[in-house]
C-alpha positions, 0 to 999 in steps of 0.5 A, spaced: 117 978 635 120 971 633 128 971 630 128 967 623 135 966 620 136 967 613 139 961 610 146 964 609 147 966 616 145 958 618 150 956 613 155 961 615 155 958 622 161 954 619 163 947 620 159 943 624 166 940 627 171 945 625 177 943 625 176 935 624 175 931 618 168 927 618 171 921 615 172 919 621 165 920 624 161 914 626 154 912 624 151 916 630 155 921 629 153 922 621 146 921 624 146 927 629 150 932 624 145 930 619 139 931 624 141 938 627 142 940 620 135 938 618 132 942 624 136 948 623 134 948 615 127 947 618 127 953 623 129 957 617 123 956 613 120 952 607 126 950 601 124 947 595 129 942 592 134 947 588 135 950 595 136 943 599 141 941 593 145 948 595 145 947 602 147 939 602 153 942 597 155 947 602 155 942 608 159 937 604 164 942 602 164 944 610 165 937 612 171 934 608 170 927 608 163 926 610 162 923 603 166 917 604 162 916 611 155 916 607 157 911 603 160 907 608 153 907 612 148 908 607 151 906 601 149 912 597 154 914 592 150 921 591 152 924 598 149 931 595 143 927 593 142 924 599 144 930 604 138 934 600 133 928 601 134 928 608 133 935 609 128 937 605 
């Protein structure tokens, strides 16, 4: 039987780079982290828009400074919406 993570377990695995701030991430690092997040979410199952925004909000809180990086490289002023769109 295939093991399926719950969203709570997935999100509780901790920040991707615990102990560092995301504000120093390169575009390549940001893209890598977003891709890993999206893969993890997709592996956990189908999500609706509300869940995507909740996951994005938690990920942003776990990665302080990432909003600045998203704005720097993508010009997105709504980091939560940007991340939710990437993972939904």
